[in-house]
Steps between C-alpha positions, in 0.01 A plus 500: 500500500613844425352848541625699192651843490363739219817428306386142465149578384584460132578129557170448675310681224663274237372190703152632566440628144573151353346275766162331422380621842623845439253797482538875469417578869804282594724703280761700689370809319147466654641677807517813286131478442424437868718785611314539833622159608844389603661205308726202551606207277570148621651217286582135555811373324593154386842334556623658183412855628219545256170633618234227539228715668423857561249711683448880482357636828317818540521660848226726636599660826220570759646755734203532735531139592873477470487221259511411119317296239694296254345400163623301203258567217468185289806362659714308559669420170622142496388146469209516745538135582862528600479495878872576544492815291171619657644452852818694397293795376280490808822512714592818314159652567536412867814703510314799342216453747743536789668799332179684450310368800234364270177358629397307180641378170257453224556325165255415220681283249363425157387151596171319441265412777518136365873477582459308820871419521591874535212559745639224712854630485378857593309369795787286624716830501252676725304702239128556534299504173261788458230521215150603437228386259484808271885523466538874567522466878881509490756737359492338153229320307475132570307399176692586189371448140784389278558412142768237457654571166663152453702618198197577296516758218291816488272337247444202722432716802253715302318195385499379869300801622132452568288596193365805675833639609663431152207694345559794736865513426424520138231768556766718662733436194227582251414827687857618474598471873865518541691355795867560554765527767561856597738702722444658843383822331151325479481437879270796549250347261540161645447625861192690375346192350589301804308749713198470277522115530548529876191706533300261283617183674561615848869490573772746597766603248869531567664841438692571182830489687450132571462419133796719420717303735372172366584590143838633600595214739404210273629654175478254208294263711195714500287685251228761504249424240235750373214440266385776269175556308484792260845603639356538858619267785212281616674224698837413651693238683827433683641160433820328613719253312727320739629150564289346212182663608300791376280641765208740437539701827292829451229558241258788439231585239310827441124522510489613137538284185465176685294365206811484283651238742847656563564293815484183304756607237717630784510167666580332171790738418646415845461133446689546173787660699510193729519276187764720334729477811460131551294506819338195632192668656293806463362587842178696503541525882227502749133400490258419780451153621122562502412395147125527536328704222395829629767518769695837533800392293353243276528732191880522550524120501275471200723750310822302577335162439436593143881463427451133584770461771478320835402616845770433757427488865811582696570402851484853654722647767732321748582684825786427741432689824794596710331708765133402545413783743629777275347331187160510673553863588575591148213288357255681742639844401456411132149381562410812695647722229296317239183534698565884544562533125179313426303734740658811343393388148150421631458837660630678197236350276209544743 
């Protein structure tokens, strides 16, 4: 086990960006996006000195309680059935927990709920599994809709779409919708459309500065796409391309010109980027675990399902609690803050 210095981050980035378990939130550059968190990198090396496993750990200090929260988004990056490497990485996190007086370490690896071998290993290491039925109870979505590309060509993938979705992609093409990657100069328009979408669908929108940091930190591994109709921007998306996976992270659509189906063509163009770069999967990211027609987020699932992929149920979050009393204090404070926020919103709209 080794806790890396910043001078060694390049070696870890090379490992994470090529590993099948790698993801953009485990990139050493993700700390530049989450710049209000601290950061440490832990690796496990083999006898030859080469990295066998790695985990990027974000650190959120909680001064009022005199403790900290450690989080490995979609980590660790290793063979998740290699007990020795997992134990090595956990030993490194233990060192960080002592250094920062942490109350809890949380990880949410990209592992399926059906992987009972990993679930047993995590339990034997002292982790507690956390998950909820809808999949949005944790920090990251637990149900992801994914299109596994399997080396198929664009023509094969287009033919694989459901008839309705393929028709809507072609409607956008016939109506002259243009979708292309653009530079950060379009972020103002993207944020504007994000706010329109947030008001329509009921979610908060991150500030422009966050998206600026994301584009700058991830560089060639991320793109801002915009869709134009009659030369006006009508939809946008931020998509990552990292470790063999394209991930549709943020998406937005205006309230106007939805009849020309710009969102369908935007998804198709981003899938084409995944194909061009040899990715193994295009990840539409989160959907609700409640698939009943008429449920709040059923329309999002229906849209993504049209691209004829697969719904993956992930295992959720795994917590290792170092200081139970402080962990309970923090949880109670978060719950109280959430309740106060709900009351404020309720009063505002009465």
